[in-house]
Each structure stands twice: as C-alpha cells, then as structure tokens.
N, C-alpha and C positions, 0 to 999 in steps of 0.2 A: 364590500364595504370600505368604507375611506374613514380613518379617525382623525379628528382634528384638534390637535391643542396647543398649549402654547407653550414656548421654553422653559421649562423645571432643572430644578438644581438638583440631581441626583434621588430622580424619581421616586413615587413608592411604588412597590414590587405590583400592585394591583395593576398597572398602569402597564408595565413589563409584559404580565401577562395577557394582557389584552392584545398585546402586539402578534402574540403567535395565533391570535385568532381575524386579524384583520390585514386588506390585503395591501394598505398603503395606509401609510401615516405623511399628514400633513402639518409641517410644524408653523404654525403662525408667528414670519419673518416682520408682518405691515402695522401690527399692534401699536400703540404707546404702552410703556410699562403701568402696570396698576399694583398697589399696595396689597400686601395683608393674602400674598397667595404662595404658592411654590417655586414661581419666579426665582426666589433667590435664597429660598429655604428647604429643608429638608426634616424629616422626623426617624429619631434613632430610639433605641429603647436603652436609657438606662438604669441601675442600678434601684434609685427611687421611681424610676416611671419612664415616661414618654418623654424626650427631649426635644425642643426645636433649636436646630443650630442655623443658623441665620449668616449668608454673606453681605456684608455692610455696601452699603452704596454712597458713592460721595453725594453730598448734601444739594439739594435742590428739586426744583418740581418735576420730580420723574414720570409722574401721571400724563404728561404733555412731551413727554419723550419718547421717541421710534426706541422700539426695545432691542434695538441693534447698536444705538447709541448711551444706552447706559451702562455709566461707567465704577467700579468695583472701587470702594474706599479703604486705603492699607493707614489710614491715620492710627487705628490702636491693633495691637499685636493679635489679629483674631484669628489667624491663622494655627499659631501654635494653641490659643485653646479649642479650636474645634479638632485639630488633630490629638489633643488632647484627649479630648471628649469621647472621641472615636476610637481612641486605644484603650479609657477607661470602661467603655462599653461590650467591645468587640476583642481585647485582647486575650479572654480564654477561648476568643470561637475555635470550633477546630480548621479554619481557612483563612485563620487572621495574617500570617505572618505569610502566605502566600500572595495576599491580594492587597494586603495596607500597600508596601513600598509604590505600588503603582498609585496610586490613591494620592499617597502624600506628594509626590513630584509630581501631579498635577498640580496640586493646591498651591506648592511653594513654586509654580513659574510665575505666578505675582498677574495674571491675567488683566489686561487695564478695562477689558468688557466684561460684563456678564452673559452674555449670549457664547462668546469664546469659551469662556471658563463651563457654560452647561453642556454646551455641544463635545468640548472634549472630555467631558465623564460622561455624556452619554453616550459616546462611540465606544469609549472603554468599557463601559458596563454591558452594553449590546455583543461585544469580541468576547466580557467572561462570561456571558449566559449565553453563549451559542446562537444568536438570534438572526446570524450575518444574515441570512435568506428574508429577512424584514426591510421593505422598501420604504422611505425616507424622502419625502419631497419638502418642497419651503412654499409655503404661497406666494403669489406673486403681485398679490393684490387683496386688500380688506375688506372681507365679505362681513357686514352685521349678522348676518346669520345664516344658515347651510340649511334652504330648508327641503331640500333632495333626500328624501329615505333612505340613499346611499351613503350619505354622510353622519357620522356620527358627532357631533360637537362637544367635546368637555371643554372648550374655554371659558375663561373668566370664573370658574371653581375657586372658591376663597380658601383658606388654610385650613377651617374649620370645617369645611366639605373633607375634609381628608382624616379627620381627627383618628387617633388609634383607639380601637376597641377590642375588649376582649373577648376571644370568641370559646363556646365552650368545645368546640370539636380544635385537637391537637394539628395542626397539620406539618410543622415540623419543632425540631428542638429547640429552641432558642434560649439564648445565655441566662435570660433571670425568669425561665418560663416558670421554675419552683415558686417564685415570689407573684405573678403577677399575671401566671396560666399562660395563654397562645394570646398576642397582641397583632393585630393587623392591623393593616395603613402604615406602616414603616417603611424607611424607605430599601430601594435596592439594595442596601450595600447589609442590611440585616439578613436576609436571605444567602446572597454570597458569602460573607462570613460563615455562615451557618453550616450551607450546602456545597459547598463546592462548587464541584463540576454539576451535581446534580441536581443544581439550581433551573438548569434547562429545563428537564425532566418535571419539575415542581410547577413551572410556569406553564407548560403545556397540559396538567391537568387540571390547571386553576378552573 
C-alpha cells in the first residue's frame, strides 16, 4: 500500500500512525498551493482548548504557485509567538525540555520556502519517533487522482477535516487532559512531548 499526501507542517499524530502501516509514502511535490489546509498549519492543545499555529506566507496568489515555490513571510514576529504558544502548551510535558530545542532551532533558521521548513520538521519527527524504516518518495508528476487500490490518496483535505475531537478513551496522558479529556487530531509534537521515546510504540499500536 502507498500513501499519497501533501506537505504538512508538523502533521497530526494520526498521519504518523499511518506511516507505520504503509509500505511507501509519496509526498506531493507537483501540486499548486491550496489554502485552509495543513500545508502551513498545525493544531496543538492549549490551556483553553485547541490552538491552530500558522506559518504566514508572503502575499500573492499562492493557489497558482507551485508548492515548491511558496515563500514564508517574516513581516511579523510570528516565530517568537509560535514558540511562546508551544512553550505555554507543553512546558509542563515530561519530555518538553528534551525535544523543544531542536524544534526551536529549525524555526529560527527562517527558511525561505515552506516546503523546506516542512521537510526539515518532518525528518526530525521521523527521527525522534523512530520511524526510520518508513520509505518516503516524492511525486514526479501531478495526478488528479489515484484510482489504483494500492494507493491511499489523502491529498487536499481541509483543515476542518483534521479538527480535534474529544475521545472517550484515554490513549496517553496529555497536558490538559484534566480540563478537556483526551483530544485526538493534534500535531505529532503533542504525543512526542508527552510520551518521549514511547511515541514509537504508541504509533505502532494505533
């Protein structure tokens, strides 16, 4: 089975769990940018509920631009704001101090292109989640659809398709579990900060 999906910024834990069941992952490198998706957003859990973190993009018609050419905007001080939000959300998580410096270092590089930022984050998460056996490839052409049953095409889902949901079953201890219960649909950093080295085992049993 092959999984096809677009580039994502700190993708949901559910995507990483899928990686453990798929032979190869195809990252869509030949699409045009689309708004309101996880291409430049991720969802974390704050004290008052889910928070959407956004990597701002330079103004322009991104919908007609190749995903490989979409540029990040640094007009506002969003890096500091994003890091503050992450610290506020996960500063009390058991493995925050272990993983946060690497995350911060990548953001502070001020990548020009969204694709490059997402790829460096993805590779770090794959390493820290111990999923090195997962094979990633890039599409060499754009296909409108994959009709072959051997392909699971998850491209072009909107942000709302990944909105967090409260689960009746506690999967692992989240930082604000006492306020909101266990919340599914969050970025992989939620599991990583809370579970640390056990994230790999958690993903494989999902």
